[in-house]
Structures are given as structure tokens and as C-alpha cells.
N, C-alpha and C positions, 0 to 999 in steps of 0.2 A: 504493500500500500504506500501511496505517496505520503510523506510525513514532513511537517514543518514544526519547528520548536519556537515558542514565544517565551522568552525569559522576562519575568515581571509582567505577566499577561492579565493581571486582575484589574487594572485600571480601565478607564473608558476607552482608551486607544486599543489596548490589548483585547478587550472584549469585542470591539468592533472588528478588529482583524481576525479574531478567532471565528466569528460568525461568517464573515465574507470568505475566508479560506475554507471553512467547512462546506459552504455552498458550492465551492469548486471541487469538492470531494477529496480534500486533504484530510488526513488525520493530524489534528493539531494537539501537540503536547505542551502543556504549560509548566514552566518552572517557577515555583513560588514558595514562600514560607508558610502558606496556608496548608492545612491538611488536605489530603486527597490529590496532591500534585507532586511531580518530581521536586525533591526538596533541596534547597541550597546547601544544607548541611550534610548531604549525602552525595559524595563524589561519584559513587558507583551508579546511583540513579540518574545523575546528570549525564554521565558518559553514555549510559544506555539510551537515554533520551536523544542524545545528539547523534549516536551511531546510526548511519543509514538515512539521516535526514537530508532533504534537499536544501534546506535553508534554516538558519537560526536568526531570529530577530530579537535583539536585546533592548528592552524598554525599561529595565529595572532601575530604580532610584527613588529615594524618598522625595515626596513633593516639596517644591520650594515655596509653596504657599503656607509659610509659617514665619514666626519671628526668628531672626538670625542670632539665636543664643549660641554660646559655644558648643553646647550639646547638639543642637540641631545642625550647626555647621559641620561638625564631625560626621554626623549621620548622613547628611546630604552628600558629602565627599565620599565616605567609605561605601555607601550603598551603591555608588556608581563605579568607582574604581575596583572595589572588592568583587562585585559580581562579574565585571568584565574580566578580571584576573581569573576567576573560577572558570568562566566559560572558555577562555583561551587555553588554560591548562587541560580542561576536559577534552577540547578538540584535539589537542596533541596526543591524548591517550586513545582516541578513537581509531579503530581498525578501518572504518568506513566513514570518514569525517564528512560533515556537511559541505556541500559545494560552495555555499555562500553564507557569509556572516555579515549581517547588517546590524550595526550598532548605532543606537540613538546618541546624538550629540545635541548641542544647543546653539541656536543663532545668537544667543546672548554672549558668545565668545567675542563678538565684534564690539568695538567701542560705541559709546553713545554718539549717534550720528544724526544731526539735523542738516548738515551741509551737503552730503552726497551719499549715495547708496554704497553698500558693502557687497562685493562679489568675491568669489574664491580667488580671483587673480589680483584684485585691487583692495580688498578689505584690510582694515587695520585691527589687530587684536587689541582689546581693551585692557582695563586694569580693575582690580578689586576682587572681592570674594567670589562672586559668581563666575567671573572670567577665569580665575585660578582653578575653580572646580572644572570648568569646561576644558581647560588646557590639560589638566591632570587626567581627565577622562579619556581624551583623545590620545595622549601619550601612552596610557596603559593599553589602549586598543591596538595601537600601531607598534607596541613593543613586541608583539607576536608576529613572526614571519612564518606563515603557514603555506607550505608548498601546495597543498591540495584544496585549500579553502580561500576563495576570493573574499576580500574585505572591503566593505563600503561603510563609510561614516557619514551619517546624515545630520547636518546642522539644522535641526528642526525649529521652525518658527512656531508661534502660538497656534495650536491646532484647534480649529473650529468644528464642533460637532453638536448634534441635537441633544445628546444624552450625557454631556459632561463638559469639562473644561470651563472656559470663560463665558460662554454664551448665556448660561443660566443667570449668573450674577449680573451680567450686563443687561439682560432683559428685565430683571427685577429693578435695577436702577431706573431704567426708562419707564417702566410701568408705574413706579411711585413718584415720577416727576423729577428724578435726580439724574436724568440722562444727558446732562450737559458735559462739556469738556472737563477732563481731569488735569489739574495743574495748568500749565501754559497752553496745552492743547496742540502744540506744534510737534510734539514727540511722535515719531513715526511708529506705526503699528504694522509689523510684518506678521503674516498669518498664512495658514494653509488649510484648506478644507480636508476633513478626515478622509473623504473618498479619494481625493487626490493623493494623500499620503499612502493609502492602500494601493492605488494604481502605480505610484512611483516605486513601491516595493516590488510589484510584479514586473515593472519595467526593468529593474535591475536584475531580477531573476532570469529574464530572457536575454539580457545583454551581457554575455560572459566576457565581453571585451572591456567592461567598465569596472574600475575599482578606485579607491581613494576617497577624498573628501568632496561632498556635494552639499550646497545650500538647498534645503528643503523648505521652500517658501513660495507663495504665489508671486506672479510678476506684477501685482497691483497693491503694494503697501500704501497705506493712507495715513495722514495725520490723525491723531486722536480726536480732534474736534470734528473732522469729516466722518470718522467712524461713528461717533455718537450721533451726528446729524443723520446719517444714513440709517442707523438703528431706529431713531425716532420716526423717520419717514416710513420705513417698512412696518413699524408697529402702530402707525397712525396716531402718534403722540406728538402734539404740537410744542409743548413746553418741556425743557429740561434744564434744571438748575445746575450751574457749574460747581465743581469741587476744587477750590484753590488748594495750593500745596499746603498752606498752613492748616487747612481742615483735614487733608488727607493723612497727615502724620498721626494725630490722635486717633483718627478713625481706623488706621491700620493697626495701631496698638490694641484698640478695642476688639477687633475681630481676629487678632493673632496673625497678621501677615506683615509684609514690607511694602513700602511705597515704590520701591524699585520696579515692581511688577507692572505698574502703570505709568511710571514717570520716565523710565529709561527709553530712549529713542532707538528702536531696533529697525534699521532701514537696510533690509537684506534682499538681494535679488538672486534668482536661480540661474545665473549665467550659464553654468556648465550643463545643467539639466536641459535647458532650452537648446543649447548648441548641440547636444547629443540627440536631440529629436523628441524629447518628451512634450506632449501636448496636454495642457491643463484642461480638465473638465470644467473647473470653476476658476477661470483666470482673473475674474474681477470680484471686488467685494460685494457689488450689487448682485451678481449671479449667486454668490455664496449665501448672502443673507436671504435672498428670495427662496432658496432651497431650504435653509435651516429654520426660517421663521414661518413656514407653511403651517 
């Protein structure tokens, strides 16, 4: 039977991928810390899961939607580098290793950019905690030189889907009249529709000539103020009160998150994906919102 492994597959992205791959008649094996799955603490079960798989997709990592306490920062880092290390070592033990290893990365690796977009060829790596995590994650992934397993690192922008991620809280803000711009409103919002993420994964599965680092983002990033305006339009809400930075700081503390998630300008373009021939199903924010807000 055709087998694909999803590491860290219990989040909304992993569940979406599992459903879509199952519809394509794949046997999907999940690696998780939850009972009933191949367990991160059992090297034998992970090796068995990977053996004979066509592909492994690593999405594992503690959510960054939390306060950056020292404890949380350690967990954010180790939950990414540690699981990547475990997978790489397990692939080395396989007698029939997966043909493709796709590892999640993050578009947050680039600097705060309001002046120009970041591509794989021209992008500038940023500074700070989140960037350091992203760099360590990538370094761990590429520390493995696997003769029989092709490696693809996706620098994933914010994933938009109906059943999770940022769409629900953004819809709630708009619904309750708080759907104005956050902060200055000029910070860029790079995103990718979850269906395009799925299709991009299949694209790499079929293109055995491709490996390395790829920006996984739509070609239509928008400023925060335009994003919120379009959300209001699609939801038929005329008024949206803005949230200035001074108000976001205590609000973030109250709900246990960080303002970086909305204030950092992520201006990322999928230069290499487009050059290699990928065609986006949802190339614009209007097309994505029309689908997601039905």
C-alpha cells in the first residue's frame, strides 16, 4: 500500500493533509505524542513508520501562539529541532527510506520588511528569537545528507484554512466590530491557502528534480489594513475599530500571546515555486477569502 508519514499531524494542517491524502488512497501514518500513534519516544516505531514510505512531512513544533517565557522559548526551539533530529536519525536507520522528506520551516526567518519583498534569492535573514529558532530548525534539517531521500524545506507563511489557524480569531474581531487595522496597518501579511499548501506538497512529490529551500506563500501578500478591509467586505461588516500598538500589548498579555504575530511585517514571495511551474489555486487574497468565508 502507498504510505505517507505526517510527523506532528494532530494540528489543523496535519488533519487537513491526512484527510486529503486518505482521499487519494494513501495510508497515512501519524507520529505524535498522543496515544494511538507512532510515538516520538519510541525509535523503533518511528523507523517502522518511515520504512517503505513514499514521503514524510514534518509539521511538529509547539505553537508560537503563546507568551515568550523562557520555558516556552525552550519548548518552541526543542520541539522543532528535536523532532527533526529524531526523524533524520530514523531515516538513516531505514532499510527502505522515504523518497522525500518535506520539513516545515517558517517565513518568519526573513527580517521585518515594509520596503521590499523577500525571495529565496534576495531575502535578508532577520534577527531575534523567532528568527534564531527558524535558523536552528533549518540547520538541523540540512545537517543530514541522505543519499536516498530528497529534502525540501518549506518556509511557510501564515496558513489560511476554514477549520483552524488565524481565520477564526480574525472573523471574531470583524464580527464584534474590532476588525480595523492592527498597529500601523502597513505591516505586510504573507499567507497561503491550506489547499495550496497541500497541492504544493504533491507538486514536490512529483518533481524529483527539486530539493532545497522554497518560500511557501501566495504571490499576493497584502498590508494588514487591506487584509482587514477585505475581511470586513467579505463578511459584510461596514465598521471596524482599529487596534493601536499601545492597546495590542496589554491585550496580548491578557490572552497569552505576543504582538509579534500581528505586528511583524512578513513580505514573502514564492519566486522559486513560480519559476519551477507551480500554479496557485488561490493566488489572491480575495479568491482565498471568498472560498474560506463561504
